C-alpha positions as CSV (number, residue, x, y, z in Angstrom):
1,X,28.9,-11.5,8.2
2,X,25.3,-11.9,9.7
3,X,23.0,-14.2,7.4
4,X,20.7,-12.3,5.7
5,X,17.3,-13.5,5.4
6,X,15.0,-13.0,2.6
7,X,10.9,-12.3,1.9
8,X,8.4,-13.9,-0.5
9,X,7.6,-10.9,-3.1
10,X,4.5,-11.9,-5.2
11,X,4.8,-10.5,-8.7
12,X,2.0,-10.1,-11.4
13,X,3.4,-12.6,-14.2
14,X,2.4,-12.3,-17.7
15,X,2.2,-15.7,-19.7
16,X,3.0,-15.6,-23.2
17,X,3.6,-18.6,-25.1
18,X,4.9,-18.6,-28.6
19,X,6.4,-22.4,-28.7
20,X,5.3,-24.2,-31.2
21,X,3.4,-27.4,-30.8
22,X,6.4,-29.3,-31.9
23,X,8.6,-27.7,-29.5
24,X,6.5,-28.2,-26.9
25,X,6.2,-32.1,-27.3
26,X,9.4,-32.4,-27.8
27,X,10.1,-30.5,-24.6
28,X,7.7,-32.3,-22.5
29,X,9.0,-35.8,-23.9
30,X,12.6,-33.9,-22.2
31,X,11.4,-33.4,-19.2
32,X,9.9,-37.3,-18.6
33,X,13.1,-38.5,-19.5
34,X,14.9,-36.4,-16.7
35,X,12.2,-36.7,-14.4
36,X,12.4,-40.9,-15.0
37,X,16.4,-40.3,-14.6
38,X,15.7,-38.8,-11.0
39,X,13.6,-41.0,-10.2
40,X,15.6,-44.3,-10.5
41,X,18.6,-42.2,-8.9
42,X,16.7,-41.5,-5.5
43,X,15.1,-45.0,-5.7
44,X,18.5,-46.9,-5.9
45,X,19.4,-44.6,-3.5
46,X,16.9,-45.0,-1.4
47,X,17.0,-48.8,-1.8
48,X,20.8,-49.8,-1.6
49,X,22.6,-46.5,0.4
50,X,25.2,-48.8,3.1
51,X,22.5,-46.6,6.0
52,X,19.1,-46.3,6.3
53,X,17.7,-42.8,4.5
54,X,14.9,-41.3,5.3
55,X,12.7,-40.2,1.9
56,X,11.6,-36.8,2.6
57,X,15.4,-36.0,3.7
58,X,16.6,-37.2,0.2
59,X,13.5,-35.0,-1.4
60,X,14.6,-32.4,0.2
61,X,18.2,-32.4,-0.8
62,X,17.4,-33.5,-3.7
63,X,14.9,-30.4,-4.5
64,X,17.4,-28.2,-2.6
65,X,20.0,-29.6,-5.5
66,X,18.1,-28.2,-8.6
67,X,17.7,-24.7,-7.0
68,X,21.3,-24.5,-5.7
69,X,22.3,-24.7,-9.7
70,X,20.3,-21.6,-10.0
71,X,19.9,-17.8,-8.8
72,X,21.3,-17.2,-5.3
73,X,17.3,-16.4,-4.0
74,X,15.3,-19.3,-5.3
75,X,14.9,-21.6,-2.6
76,X,13.1,-24.4,-0.7
77,X,11.8,-24.8,2.7
78,X,10.5,-27.5,4.5
79,X,6.6,-27.6,6.3
80,X,8.0,-25.7,9.3
81,X,10.4,-23.4,8.0
82,X,8.0,-22.4,5.2
83,X,5.3,-22.2,8.5
84,X,7.8,-19.0,10.6
85,X,8.3,-17.7,7.0
86,X,5.0,-17.1,6.2
87,X,4.1,-15.9,9.7
88,X,7.0,-12.7,9.3
89,X,5.2,-11.8,6.0
90,X,1.6,-11.7,7.2
91,X,3.1,-10.2,10.8
92,X,0.8,-12.5,13.4
93,X,1.6,-15.8,15.3
94,X,0.0,-17.3,18.2
95,X,2.3,-17.0,20.4
96,X,3.2,-15.2,24.2
97,X,3.9,-11.8,23.6
98,X,7.5,-11.3,24.6
99,X,10.5,-9.6,23.3
100,X,13.8,-12.2,24.1
101,X,17.4,-12.6,23.7
102,X,19.9,-15.9,24.1
103,X,22.7,-15.0,26.9
104,X,24.8,-17.7,28.1
105,X,22.3,-20.1,26.6
106,X,19.4,-18.8,28.4
107,X,16.6,-16.9,27.5
108,X,16.5,-13.0,28.8
109,X,12.7,-11.4,28.6
110,X,13.8,-7.9,26.8
111,X,10.7,-6.5,26.4
112,X,6.8,-7.8,27.0
113,X,4.4,-6.3,25.0
114,X,1.8,-4.2,26.1
115,X,-1.8,-6.0,27.1
116,X,-0.2,-8.8,26.0
117,X,-0.2,-12.7,27.3
118,X,2.7,-12.7,29.1
119,X,2.1,-9.1,30.7
120,X,-1.2,-10.3,32.1
121,X,0.5,-13.9,33.4
122,X,2.7,-11.3,35.2
123,X,5.8,-11.6,33.2
124,X,8.6,-8.3,32.9
125,X,11.4,-7.5,31.2
126,X,14.8,-8.8,32.6
127,X,12.9,-12.2,33.9
128,X,15.2,-15.1,33.0
129,X,12.5,-18.1,31.3
130,X,14.0,-21.6,32.8
131,X,11.3,-23.8,31.4
132,X,8.2,-24.0,29.2
133,X,5.8,-27.0,29.3
134,X,8.7,-29.1,31.2
135,X,11.6,-28.5,28.6
136,X,14.7,-27.0,29.6
137,X,15.4,-23.9,27.9
138,X,18.5,-22.9,30.2
139,X,21.5,-24.1,29.3
140,X,20.0,-25.8,26.5
141,X,21.8,-25.1,24.2
142,X,18.4,-25.2,21.9
143,X,18.5,-22.6,18.9
144,X,16.8,-19.8,18.4
145,X,14.3,-21.6,16.1
146,X,13.9,-24.2,18.4
147,X,12.8,-22.0,21.4
148,X,10.5,-20.4,18.8
149,X,8.9,-23.4,18.4
150,X,8.2,-24.3,22.1
151,X,6.8,-20.3,22.6
152,X,4.5,-20.5,20.1
153,X,1.3,-22.6,19.6
154,X,-2.2,-21.7,19.0
155,X,-4.3,-18.7,20.3
156,X,-5.7,-19.7,23.9
157,X,-3.5,-22.9,24.3
158,X,-1.6,-22.8,28.0
159,X,2.2,-22.7,28.0
160,X,3.0,-22.7,31.6
161,X,6.5,-21.1,32.5
162,X,9.0,-21.4,35.2
163,X,11.2,-17.9,35.3
164,X,13.9,-16.1,37.6
165,X,13.4,-12.7,38.5
166,X,16.6,-10.5,40.0
167,X,15.9,-10.1,43.7
168,X,13.5,-13.3,44.1
169,X,15.4,-16.2,45.6
170,X,12.8,-18.7,44.6
171,X,11.6,-19.7,41.0
172,X,8.4,-19.0,40.1
173,X,6.0,-20.6,38.1
174,X,3.3,-18.8,35.8
175,X,0.7,-19.9,32.8
176,X,0.5,-18.2,30.0
177,X,-2.5,-18.3,27.6
178,X,-1.3,-17.7,24.4
179,X,-3.0,-14.7,21.6
180,X,-3.0,-13.8,18.6
181,X,0.7,-11.9,18.7
182,X,1.2,-8.9,15.7
183,X,4.5,-8.0,14.9
184,X,4.9,-4.6,14.4
185,X,7.1,-3.5,11.5
186,X,6.9,0.0,12.3
187,X,9.9,-0.1,14.8
188,X,8.7,3.4,16.3
189,X,7.9,6.9,15.8
190,X,8.6,10.1,16.7
191,X,9.3,13.9,16.5
192,X,12.4,14.8,16.5
193,X,11.7,18.3,16.9
194,X,9.3,20.2,16.2
195,X,8.7,20.0,13.0
196,X,10.8,16.7,12.0
197,X,9.6,13.2,12.4
198,X,11.1,10.0,12.3
199,X,10.1,6.5,11.1
200,X,12.0,3.0,11.2
201,X,10.3,0.5,9.6
202,X,12.1,-3.6,10.0
203,X,10.0,-5.2,7.2
204,X,7.4,-4.9,4.6
205,X,4.4,-7.4,5.8
206,X,0.5,-6.8,5.4
207,X,0.2,-5.2,8.0
208,X,3.0,-2.5,7.2
209,X,1.2,0.4,5.1
210,X,-1.8,0.9,8.2
211,X,0.8,1.0,10.5
212,X,2.6,4.2,9.3
213,X,-0.3,5.9,7.8
214,X,-1.4,5.7,11.7
215,X,2.2,7.0,11.9
216,X,2.4,9.5,10.1
217,X,-1.1,10.9,10.6
218,X,-0.1,11.4,14.7
219,X,3.7,12.7,13.3
220,X,1.2,15.0,10.8
221,X,-0.7,15.6,14.4
222,X,2.5,17.1,15.9
223,X,3.1,19.8,13.3
224,X,5.6,17.5,11.3
225,X,6.7,19.2,8.1
226,X,9.6,16.7,7.5
227,X,10.0,12.9,7.7
228,X,13.5,10.6,8.3
229,X,11.8,7.5,6.8
230,X,14.8,4.6,8.3
231,X,14.8,1.5,6.4
232,X,18.3,0.3,7.6
233,X,18.6,-3.3,8.4
234,X,15.0,-3.8,6.2
235,X,15.6,-7.5,4.3
236,X,12.5,-6.4,2.1
237,X,9.1,-8.2,2.3
238,X,6.2,-8.2,0.0
239,X,6.3,-6.2,-3.5
240,X,2.6,-4.5,-3.0
241,X,3.4,-3.3,0.5
242,X,6.5,-1.4,-1.2
243,X,4.2,-0.1,-3.9
244,X,1.5,1.0,-1.9
245,X,4.2,3.2,0.7
246,X,5.8,4.8,-2.0
247,X,2.8,6.1,-3.5
248,X,2.3,7.5,-0.3
249,X,5.1,10.0,-0.7
250,X,4.4,10.1,-5.3
251,X,1.9,11.7,-7.3
252,X,-0.6,9.8,-8.7
253,X,0.8,8.2,-11.9
254,X,4.4,8.8,-10.5
255,X,6.3,5.2,-12.2
256,X,7.3,2.9,-9.1
257,X,9.3,-0.2,-9.9
258,X,8.7,-2.3,-13.4
259,X,9.2,-6.1,-13.2
260,X,10.1,-8.1,-16.0
261,X,10.5,-11.2,-17.5
262,X,12.9,-12.0,-20.3
263,X,11.4,-15.3,-21.4
264,X,8.3,-13.7,-22.7
265,X,8.0,-11.7,-26.0
266,X,8.9,-7.7,-25.2
267,X,10.3,-8.2,-21.7
268,X,7.0,-9.1,-20.1
269,X,7.4,-6.5,-18.4
270,X,5.1,-4.5,-15.8
271,X,4.9,-1.0,-14.7
272,X,3.7,-0.3,-11.3
273,X,2.8,3.4,-10.5
274,X,1.5,5.1,-7.4
275,X,-2.0,5.6,-6.7
276,X,-2.0,8.5,-5.1
277,X,-2.8,9.3,-1.6
278,X,-5.6,11.1,0.7
279,X,-2.8,11.3,3.5
280,X,-1.6,14.7,2.2
281,X,2.3,14.0,2.6
282,X,3.7,15.0,-0.7
283,X,4.7,18.6,0.2
284,X,6.8,16.9,3.3
285,X,10.7,16.7,2.6
286,X,11.6,13.2,3.0
287,X,15.1,11.6,3.8
288,X,15.3,7.8,2.9
289,X,18.4,5.8,5.4
290,X,19.5,2.9,4.1
291,X,22.6,0.3,4.4
292,X,23.9,-2.6,2.9
293,X,21.5,-4.4,4.7
294,X,18.5,-2.2,3.2
295,X,17.2,-5.2,0.4
296,X,14.2,-6.0,-1.9
297,X,11.4,-3.9,-1.2
298,X,13.6,-1.6,1.1
299,X,15.8,-0.9,-2.4
300,X,12.4,-0.8,-4.6
301,X,10.9,1.9,-2.1
302,X,14.1,4.2,-2.1
303,X,14.9,3.3,-5.6
304,X,11.7,4.9,-6.6
305,X,11.9,8.1,-4.5
306,X,15.6,8.8,-5.5
307,X,14.4,8.1,-9.0
308,X,11.9,10.5,-9.0
309,X,13.2,13.0,-7.0
310,X,11.1,13.6,-4.6
311,X,13.7,12.7,-1.2
312,X,16.8,12.2,-0.4
313,X,18.9,9.1,-0.3
314,X,21.6,9.2,2.8
315,X,23.6,6.2,4.2
316,X,25.2,3.8,2.6
317,X,24.8,1.4,-0.7
318,X,22.1,-1.4,-0.3
319,X,21.9,-4.8,-0.5
320,X,21.4,-5.6,-4.0
321,X,18.4,-7.7,-4.2
322,X,15.8,-7.3,-7.2
323,X,14.7,-10.9,-8.4
324,X,11.4,-11.9,-8.2
325,X,10.4,-15.4,-6.5
326,X,7.4,-17.0,-7.3
327,X,5.9,-19.2,-4.2
328,X,4.8,-23.0,-4.8
329,X,3.5,-24.2,-2.0
330,X,3.6,-28.4,-2.0
331,X,1.4,-30.6,-0.5
332,X,3.1,-31.1,2.4
333,X,3.2,-27.4,3.6
334,X,7.0,-26.7,2.0
335,X,7.3,-24.4,-0.2
336,X,9.5,-23.5,-3.5
337,X,10.4,-19.9,-4.2
338,X,11.4,-20.0,-7.9
339,X,12.8,-16.3,-9.6
340,X,10.8,-15.3,-12.1
341,X,11.6,-12.1,-12.6
342,X,13.5,-8.9,-11.9
343,X,13.2,-5.5,-10.9
344,X,13.6,-2.3,-12.4
345,X,13.7,1.4,-10.5
346,X,12.1,4.2,-12.8
347,X,15.1,5.0,-14.5
348,X,15.9,1.5,-15.4
349,X,18.5,0.4,-13.1
350,X,18.2,-3.2,-12.5
351,X,18.4,-3.5,-8.6
352,X,19.9,-7.2,-8.8
353,X,23.5,-7.0,-8.2
354,X,26.2,-9.5,-10.3
355,X,25.9,-13.4,-9.8
356,X,27.3,-16.7,-11.6
357,X,24.9,-19.2,-11.3
358,X,25.5,-22.3,-8.5
359,X,28.2,-19.9,-7.7
360,X,26.5,-19.0,-3.9
361,X,29.5,-19.1,-1.8
362,X,30.8,-15.9,-3.7
363,X,27.3,-14.6,-3.5
364,X,27.1,-14.9,-0.5
365,X,30.6,-13.6,0.8
366,X,30.0,-10.1,-1.9
367,X,28.8,-7.8,1.3
368,X,32.9,-9.0,2.9
369,X,34.3,-8.0,0.0
370,X,32.6,-5.1,-0.2
371,X,34.2,-4.4,3.4
372,X,37.6,-5.4,2.5
373,X,37.6,-3.6,-0.8
374,X,37.0,-0.1,1.7
375,X,33.3,0.7,0.2
376,X,31.9,0.7,3.7
377,X,34.7,3.6,4.2
378,X,35.3,5.6,1.0
379,X,32.0,6.2,-2.0
380,X,34.9,6.5,-4.4
381,X,35.7,2.9,-3.7
382,X,32.8,2.1,-5.6
383,X,33.7,0.8,-9.3
384,X,30.9,2.5,-11.4
385,X,31.2,1.9,-15.0
386,X,29.4,4.8,-17.7
387,X,27.6,2.3,-19.2
388,X,25.5,2.1,-15.9
389,X,24.6,5.9,-15.5
390,X,21.1,6.6,-16.0
391,X,19.0,9.7,-15.1
392,X,16.3,10.6,-13.0
393,X,13.0,11.4,-14.3
394,X,12.5,15.3,-13.3
395,X,15.9,16.3,-11.6
396,X,17.9,14.6,-14.6
397,X,20.5,13.6,-12.0
398,X,23.3,11.1,-12.9
399,X,23.0,7.9,-11.0
400,X,24.1,4.6,-11.4
401,X,23.4,0.8,-11.7
402,X,24.9,-2.1,-11.1
403,X,23.1,-3.6,-8.4
404,X,21.8,-1.9,-5.6
405,X,20.6,1.6,-4.4
406,X,23.8,3.9,-3.8
407,X,22.8,7.0,-2.0
408,X,22.6,11.0,-2.1
409,X,24.8,11.3,0.5
410,X,27.4,8.7,2.0
411,X,28.2,8.0,4.8
412,X,31.0,6.2,5.9
413,X,30.5,3.1,8.5
414,X,31.7,4.5,11.7
415,X,35.0,3.9,12.3
416,X,34.7,2.3,15.9
417,X,33.1,-0.3,14.5
418,X,35.7,-1.8,12.1
419,X,38.0,-4.8,13.7
420,X,37.3,-3.7,16.6
421,X,37.0,-6.9,18.7
422,X,35.6,-5.6,21.8
423,X,32.8,-4.4,20.8
424,X,32.4,-7.7,18.8
425,X,32.5,-9.4,21.5
426,X,30.0,-7.4,23.6
427,X,27.5,-7.0,20.5
428,X,27.6,-10.7,19.2
429,X,27.4,-12.4,23.0
430,X,24.7,-9.8,24.1
431,X,26.9,-8.5,26.9
432,X,25.6,-4.6,27.1
433,X,21.7,-5.9,26.8
434,X,22.6,-8.3,30.3
435,X,24.2,-5.3,32.1
436,X,21.5,-3.0,31.0
437,X,18.5,-5.5,32.0
438,X,20.4,-6.8,35.1
439,X,20.8,-2.9,35.8
440,X,17.1,-2.1,35.2
441,X,16.0,-5.2,37.1
442,X,17.3,-4.1,40.5
443,X,17.2,-0.9,40.2
444,X,13.9,0.1,38.3
445,X,11.9,1.0,41.0
446,X,14.6,4.1,41.4
447,X,15.0,5.0,38.2
448,X,11.5,5.4,37.0
449,X,10.9,8.0,39.7
450,X,13.7,9.6,38.8
451,X,13.4,9.6,35.0
452,X,9.2,9.1,35.1
453,X,9.1,9.9,31.1
454,X,11.5,8.9,28.0
455,X,12.4,12.2,27.9
456,X,13.1,13.0,31.3
457,X,16.0,10.1,30.7
458,X,17.9,12.1,28.2
459,X,19.0,13.4,31.4
460,X,20.2,10.0,33.0
461,X,24.7,9.3,32.4
462,X,25.3,5.5,32.5
463,X,27.4,5.0,36.2
464,X,31.1,3.8,35.2
465,X,30.7,0.4,37.2
466,X,28.1,-0.2,34.2
467,X,30.6,-0.3,31.0
468,X,33.4,-1.9,33.1
469,X,31.1,-4.5,33.6
470,X,30.1,-5.1,30.0
471,X,34.3,-5.0,29.4
472,X,34.9,-7.4,32.1
473,X,32.2,-9.7,30.8
474,X,33.6,-9.5,26.9
475,X,37.2,-10.1,28.4
476,X,35.7,-12.9,30.5
477,X,34.0,-14.1,27.4
478,X,37.5,-13.7,25.5
479,X,40.2,-15.2,27.6
480,X,42.1,-12.0,27.5
481,X,42.3,-8.1,28.4
482,X,41.5,-6.1,25.7
483,X,44.4,-2.9,24.9
484,X,43.2,0.1,27.2
485,X,43.6,2.5,23.8
486,X,41.0,0.2,22.5
487,X,38.7,0.9,25.7
488,X,39.3,4.3,26.1
489,X,37.9,4.7,22.0
490,X,35.1,2.0,22.7
491,X,34.1,3.7,25.6
492,X,30.9,6.3,24.2
493,X,29.9,3.8,21.9
494,X,29.7,1.6,24.7
495,X,27.7,3.7,26.8
496,X,25.6,5.1,24.1
497,X,24.5,1.1,24.3
498,X,23.9,0.9,27.5
499,X,21.8,3.8,27.7
500,X,19.5,3.0,24.8
501,X,19.1,-0.8,26.0
502,X,18.4,0.6,29.6
503,X,16.1,3.0,27.7
504,X,14.0,0.0,26.2
505,X,13.7,-2.1,29.5
506,X,12.4,1.1,31.3
507,X,10.0,3.1,28.6
508,X,9.9,0.2,25.3
509,X,11.3,-0.2,22.2
510,X,10.3,3.6,20.7
511,X,12.9,5.0,24.1
512,X,15.9,2.2,22.7
513,X,16.1,4.1,19.4
514,X,15.5,7.4,20.2
515,X,18.5,7.0,22.3
516,X,20.4,4.8,19.7
517,X,20.0,7.4,17.7
518,X,21.3,10.2,18.8
519,X,25.1,10.5,17.9
520,X,24.3,8.0,15.2
521,X,26.2,9.5,12.2
522,X,24.0,9.0,9.5
523,X,20.6,9.8,11.3
524,X,22.4,13.4,12.2
525,X,23.7,14.1,8.6
526,X,20.1,13.6,7.6
527,X,18.7,15.8,10.1
528,X,20.7,18.4,9.6
529,X,19.8,18.2,5.8
530,X,16.1,18.5,6.5
531,X,16.0,21.0,9.4
532,X,18.6,22.8,6.7
533,X,15.8,22.6,3.8
534,X,13.4,23.7,5.7
535,X,15.1,27.2,6.9
536,X,15.1,27.7,2.5
537,X,11.8,26.5,2.4
538,X,13.0,25.1,-0.6
539,X,10.3,23.1,-2.9
540,X,10.7,19.2,-1.4
541,X,9.2,17.7,-4.5
542,X,12.5,18.0,-6.7
543,X,15.4,18.3,-4.0
544,X,18.7,19.3,-5.4
545,X,21.5,16.5,-4.1
546,X,23.0,18.4,-0.8
């Protein structure tokens, strides 16, 4: 299973102290003794250990050790990791404006941001970056994080790049002037039909509200009466952004989420409510798409929409990350994120799934355990207990706690993806992306001449030799031949991916989602539900379960 990343959420903390003065003194005295003990051990290790050891490494490991005994989401990041994390939350950094993947230890440019530094320097999708500022990137075994550090830098600083381009024999040298790169949190938005729009959000950042408002306004101008809001694989982000986004769809005063701290009197509960919106989207039908990788702020949004009976949730049970982290930035730029509270949906459900302190390995396996237990395939494999039953606010429908948000409409994982070693190889090694990039680079002019727009590309049929080339690449990588029946079953999905990747290469990121969503089970079911509701003219405020 892929490693999941967790994003900073800053809560409002109510601090009430009910300790006596004597208890405070005793507690401080105990803490002082513990700190002295830790200091002695660190000095002893630093001075007497058999091999030299750096003090900063020792300190980092000590902090990580302390936090590892707590919950799974209290964490420590060094200064470099903290910088990258904050850039992802803020949605902005100094860089060259490309999206890329590593294929066989070589950086391939997948997309070039329009108007960005790389486009101005002449970089195009399909280019392979060989060197950057004299540092070899090709076949260098650099991690993605190391490559990221090389490419990013201060605005107006320059990066000398050597790259290979399809059909050009010589290595090209370009100088790119770095700029402020805004990472969009909205992957794309477009109209699926005359009345139904689609919006995909990849995380909740400082710019997400502005991006979503702009996208929704554009969709409304095109006649949108229903919206598919896609939060699949969205790991979360900022609490404030999630609350304000949910507030676009909920009338003023409707509860969105509560934050509770059990260490303070009365639970220290703070309830966040909708402030309303001038966007006028209260009357549109809403479907929210989720899966097991939708976490934290995504679960706050989905839980509020479900508990307030505002829309329908479609997909699979979400991750179950409902702990609030408070940040402490240390003098050297490193950061501790300490869990201080828990999230609860408007009906009172805890979003956080169960965990045992210090048993992080078991927690990290939880999604895999769900898969092995059959939860991704059968909704009735999820064991809910009566004590965790709750009622939605307006329709009084039964919903369940126990961790994560269970969708109103369960859609199983596509069976073709289960235990499919061929597709695992194709996707994990970016083989399909490589095939699409090479074909796009070779025939870009011809393809754009025949299919000048994204909508025209619907007529494109993937040539059989492209899927054969991808399968041959997977077989070469795995050093084996795949079963013919497996290949036959996998072909429709392989061709769908190739077409989506090629569309991204030719027209941009929105085109990828447009063509990938075609035949996607969760997307198709939600579209079917919304179109049916539009035909019956049912009021969208309190949707009944389909």
